[in-house]
C-alpha positions in Angstrom: -59.0 -48.2 -51.7 -58.1 -45.4 -54.1 -60.7 -42.9 -55.5 -62.9 -44.1 -58.3 -62.4 -42.3 -61.6 -65.4 -40.1 -61.4 -64.5 -38.9 -57.9 -61.0 -38.3 -58.9 -62.1 -36.3 -61.9 -64.5 -34.2 -59.8 -61.7 -33.4 -57.3 -59.4 -32.4 -60.1 -62.1 -30.1 -61.5 -62.8 -28.6 -58.0 -59.0 -28.0 -57.4 -58.8 -25.9 -60.5 -61.9 -23.8 -59.6 -61.4 -20.1 -58.7 -64.4 -20.0 -56.5 -63.8 -18.9 -52.9 -64.0 -21.9 -50.5 -67.2 -21.9 -48.5 -65.5 -21.6 -45.2 -64.1 -18.3 -46.2 -67.5 -16.9 -46.9 -70.3 -15.5 -44.8 -73.2 -18.0 -44.1 -75.5 -16.2 -46.6 -72.8 -16.2 -49.3 -72.0 -19.9 -48.6 -75.6 -20.9 -48.9 -75.9 -19.2 -52.3 -72.7 -20.8 -53.6 -73.7 -24.2 -52.3 -77.0 -24.0 -54.2 -75.2 -22.9 -57.4 -72.8 -25.8 -57.0 -75.6 -28.4 -56.6 -77.3 -27.1 -59.8 -74.3 -28.3 -61.7 -74.1 -31.8 -60.1 -77.7 -32.9 -59.5 -79.6 -35.3 -61.8 -82.8 -34.3 -63.6 -85.6 -34.9 -61.1 -88.0 -37.8 -61.9 -91.7 -37.0 -62.3 -93.9 -37.3 -59.2 -97.3 -36.1 -58.1 -98.0 -32.9 -56.2 -95.5 -30.8 -54.2 -96.6 -28.2 -51.7 -95.4 -26.5 -48.5 -97.0 -27.2 -45.2 -96.9 -24.9 -42.1 -97.0 -26.6 -38.7 -96.4 -25.3 -35.2 -92.8 -25.5 -34.0 -90.9 -24.8 -30.8 -90.1 -21.2 -31.9 -93.1 -20.4 -34.1 -94.3 -21.8 -37.4 -92.2 -24.5 -39.2 -92.3 -25.3 -42.9 -92.2 -28.7 -44.4 -92.3 -29.5 -48.1 -94.6 -32.4 -48.9 -94.0 -34.6 -51.9 -96.7 -36.9 -53.1 -96.0 -39.9 -55.4 -97.7 -40.0 -58.8 -100.2 -42.5 -57.6 -101.5 -42.0 -54.1 -104.7 -42.1 -52.1 -106.9 -44.9 -51.0 -105.5 -46.8 -48.0 -103.2 -45.1 -45.5 -99.9 -44.4 -47.1 -96.3 -44.7 -46.0 -94.2 -41.5 -45.3 -90.6 -40.4 -44.8 -89.5 -37.4 -42.8 -86.3 -36.1 -44.4 -83.7 -33.7 -42.9 -81.3 -32.1 -45.4 -77.5 -31.8 -44.9 -75.3 -28.7 -44.8 -73.8 -28.6 -41.4 -76.9 -27.0 -39.9 -75.6 -23.8 -41.6 -76.2 -24.2 -45.3 -78.7 -26.3 -47.2 -82.5 -25.8 -47.4 -85.7 -27.2 -49.0 -84.5 -26.1 -52.4 -80.9 -27.5 -52.1 -82.4 -31.0 -51.5 -85.5 -30.7 -53.7 -84.2 -33.1 -56.3 -83.1 -35.6 -53.6 -86.6 -35.6 -52.1 -88.4 -35.9 -55.5 -86.2 -38.9 -56.3 -86.8 -40.4 -52.9 -90.6 -40.0 -53.3 -90.5 -41.4 -56.8 -88.3 -44.4 -55.9 -90.1 -45.5 -52.7 -93.7 -44.5 -53.6 -93.9 -42.9 -50.2 -94.9 -39.4 -49.2 -91.8 -37.4 -48.3 -91.8 -34.5 -45.8 -88.7 -32.3 -46.0 -88.1 -30.2 -43.0 -87.0 -26.6 -43.2 -85.3 -26.5 -39.8 -83.7 -23.4 -38.4 -80.1 -22.8 -39.4 -77.1 -21.4 -37.6 -75.6 -19.0 -36.8 -79.0 -17.2 -36.7 -80.4 -20.1 -34.7 -77.5 -22.1 -33.0 -77.6 -25.5 -31.4 -80.0 -26.9 -30.3 -82.5 -25.2 -32.5 -82.2 -27.6 -35.4 -82.6 -30.6 -33.0 -85.7 -29.0 -31.4 -87.3 -28.5 -34.8 -86.6 -32.1 -35.9 -88.0 -33.5 -32.7 -91.1 -31.3 -33.2 -91.5 -32.3 -36.8 -91.2 -36.0 -36.1 -93.7 -35.8 -33.2 -96.1 -33.9 -35.4 -95.9 -36.2 -38.3 -96.4 -39.3 -36.2 -99.3 -38.0 -34.2 -101.1 -36.4 -37.2 -100.4 -39.3 -39.6 -103.9 -40.7 -39.5 -105.5 -37.3 -40.1 -103.2 -36.9 -43.1 -104.2 -40.2 -44.6 -100.9 -41.8 -43.5 -100.1 -44.9 -41.6 -98.2 -44.0 -38.4 -96.7 -47.5 -38.4 -95.1 -46.9 -41.8 -93.2 -43.8 -41.0 -89.4 -43.7 -41.7 -86.9 -41.0 -41.1 -83.9 -40.2 -43.3 -81.3 -37.5 -43.7 -77.9 -36.9 -45.2 -74.8 -35.6 -43.4 -75.9 -33.2 -40.6 -79.5 -34.0 -41.4 -78.7 -37.7 -40.7 -77.3 -36.7 -37.4 -80.5 -34.8 -36.6 -82.5 -37.8 -37.6 -80.5 -40.0 -35.2 -80.9 -37.6 -32.3 -84.7 -37.1 -32.9 -85.2 -40.9 -32.6 -83.6 -40.9 -29.2 -85.4 -37.8 -28.0 -88.9 -39.1 -29.1 -88.5 -42.7 -27.9 -91.8 -43.9 -26.4 -93.5 -40.6 -27.2 -94.8 -41.2 -30.7 -98.1 -42.6 -32.0 -96.2 -45.7 -33.2 -92.6 -46.6 -33.4 -90.7 -45.3 -36.4 -90.2 -48.3 -38.8 -86.9 -47.3 -40.3 -84.0 -44.9 -40.2 -81.8 -44.2 -43.2 -78.6 -42.3 -42.3 -76.6 -41.2 -45.3 -72.9 -40.3 -44.5 -74.1 -39.1 -41.1 -72.4 -36.4 -39.0 -72.5 -37.8 -35.5 -69.5 -36.7 -33.4 -68.2 -33.2 -33.1 -65.1 -34.4 -31.3 -63.4 -35.5 -34.5 -61.5 -38.4 -32.8 -62.0 -41.0 -35.5 -59.2 -42.2 -37.8 -61.0 -41.0 -40.9 -61.3 -37.5 -39.5 -57.5 -37.4 -39.2 -56.6 -39.4 -42.3 -59.0 -37.4 -44.6 -58.7 -34.0 -42.9 -58.0 -32.2 -46.1 -60.4 -34.1 -48.3 -62.9 -32.5 -50.7 -65.7 -31.5 -50.2 -65.5 -31.2 -46.4 -62.0 -30.7 -45.3 -61.2 -29.9 -41.6 -61.6 -26.1 -42.3 -65.1 -26.7 -43.6 -66.1 -28.9 -40.7 -64.8 -26.4 -38.2 -66.7 -23.6 -39.9 -69.9 -25.6 -39.6 -69.3 -26.4 -36.0 -68.2 -22.9 -35.1 -71.4 -21.4 -36.5 -73.7 -24.2 -35.2 -72.2 -24.6 -31.7 -70.9 -21.2 -30.9 -68.2 -20.6 -28.3 -69.0 -23.4 -25.8 -69.2 -26.7 -27.6 -71.5 -29.1 -25.9 -69.1 -32.0 -25.4 -71.3 -33.7 -22.8 -74.6 -33.3 -24.6 -75.9 -36.4 -26.5 -77.9 -34.2 -28.8 -74.6 -33.1 -30.3 -72.8 -36.4 -29.8 -75.3 -39.3 -30.2 -72.8 -41.8 -29.0 -73.2 -40.3 -25.5 -76.8 -41.7 -25.2 -76.9 -44.5 -22.7 -79.7 -46.6 -24.2 -79.9 -47.7 -27.9 -82.5 -50.4 -27.5 -85.8 -50.0 -29.2 -84.5 -47.8 -32.0 -85.8 -48.6 -35.5 -83.9 -50.8 -38.0 -81.2 -48.7 -39.7 -79.5 -48.3 -43.0 -76.2 -46.5 -42.7 -74.4 -45.5 -45.9 -70.9 -43.9 -46.0 -68.1 -43.1 -48.5 -64.6 -44.5 -48.3 -63.0 -41.0 -48.8 -65.2 -39.1 -46.4 -63.9 -37.7 -43.1 -67.2 -38.8 -41.5 -66.8 -42.4 -42.7 -65.8 -43.9 -39.3 -68.6 -42.0 -37.4 -71.2 -43.9 -39.5 -69.4 -47.2 -39.1 -69.0 -46.8 -35.3 -72.7 -45.9 -34.9 -73.7 -48.9 -36.9 -71.7 -51.1 -34.4 -73.3 -49.3 -31.5 -76.8 -49.9 -32.8 -76.0 -53.6 -33.6 -74.6 -54.1 -30.1 -77.9 -52.9 -28.7 -79.9 -55.4 -30.8 -81.0 -53.0 -33.5 -81.1 -54.5 -37.0 -78.5 -52.6 -39.0 -77.3 -52.6 -42.6 -74.0 -50.8 -43.1 -72.6 -50.1 -46.6 -69.6 -48.0 -47.6 -69.0 -46.8 -51.2 -65.3 -47.3 -50.9 -64.0 -45.2 -53.9 -66.3 -42.2 -53.4 -66.6 -39.0 -51.4 -69.0 -37.2 -49.1 -72.1 -35.9 -50.8 -72.4 -38.3 -53.7 -76.2 -38.5 -53.4 -76.4 -34.9 -54.5 -73.9 -35.4 -57.4 -75.6 -37.9 -59.6 -74.7 -36.0 -62.8 -71.0 -36.3 -62.1 -70.7 -39.2 -59.7 -73.0 -41.5 -61.6 -71.6 -44.8 -60.3 -71.8 -43.8 -56.6 -75.1 -42.1 -57.0 -76.7 -45.0 -58.8 -75.4 -47.4 -56.2 -76.7 -45.3 -53.3 -80.0 -44.6 -54.9 -80.7 -48.3 -55.5 -79.6 -49.3 -52.1 -81.6 -46.5 -50.3 -84.8 -47.0 -52.3 -84.9 -50.8 -52.1 -84.2 -50.9 -48.4 -86.7 -48.2 -47.5 -89.4 -49.7 -49.8 -88.9 -53.0 -48.1 -89.4 -51.5 -44.7 -92.3 -49.3 -45.8 -94.1 -51.6 -48.2 -92.6 -55.1 -47.8 -91.4 -55.0 -51.4 -89.0 -53.0 -53.5 -90.5 -50.8 -56.2 -86.9 -50.2 -57.5 -85.8 -53.8 -57.5 -85.8 -53.9 -61.3 -83.4 -50.9 -61.4 -81.0 -52.4 -58.8 -77.4 -51.7 -59.8 -75.9 -55.1 -60.9 -72.7 -54.1 -59.1 -74.5 -53.5 -55.8 -73.3 -56.1 -53.3 -75.7 -58.0 -51.1 -76.6 -55.8 -48.1 -74.5 -56.6 -45.1 -76.2 -56.8 -41.7 -74.4 -55.9 -38.6 
């Protein structure tokens, strides 16, 4: 399928930009440029309740999570979502995905905890994985003391953050206070080998061409890429049974598209309930581009919130806002 009009217009605008490509910058310069770019593409954040930072013990010292409370909360134990931001484990932070998390909190009526995991190259693989595992373990085991229901805990992430979420679920299997009830993986990065057809077919596609992906991996993995480590390639895990129901969203013009589709097939083959949806005409990162990719963002927002709310609450707070063009969700 060809690009939709909004994606096509965005790519044309990007092609005329004089900004230096991120992969030609230092990590610090790329982080700043990434944040500036998102400020031009993000939607206005919806109103929620309180937002505060929480410090918890991590594998290498104190970790920071940003806690988002819905406008109405309290009373009985609440649902929660642990969120890991994207950015190739090199760029991205709590601020770059602040609007994303506010929207997720608003739409699902769940508390959201966004993890400020360690970034490369200052902290290469597996630092981000270790932080994600520690955060998930902490949130599950401390849920009751935080007024949360450990049985209504979901994990979510976009791009590299979705890969971290997937790995953390494998690494913590059988070790949490209760099984995680849902995993939402948004255009996940799952295989550093780059063997899928979409990685070849879309190798020069905005916003993560081959050079960008290699820049991420070079900083995150260093010289010796861990080709035999399932924490870097989740498809190398041997057992997928018992993982939580999954929603996997991809974009048709994303080099990572096939990684998400293949992971959905792997989960389904292991008996995990899976919903897989691809926004055929759009590109990687559409959930952070609601101001310019309104169609794809609205589609993704409705799908993500309705599915998560169903898993967390048994109902969909956003059902009345569901995109009329959104197809019925397809199980694998």
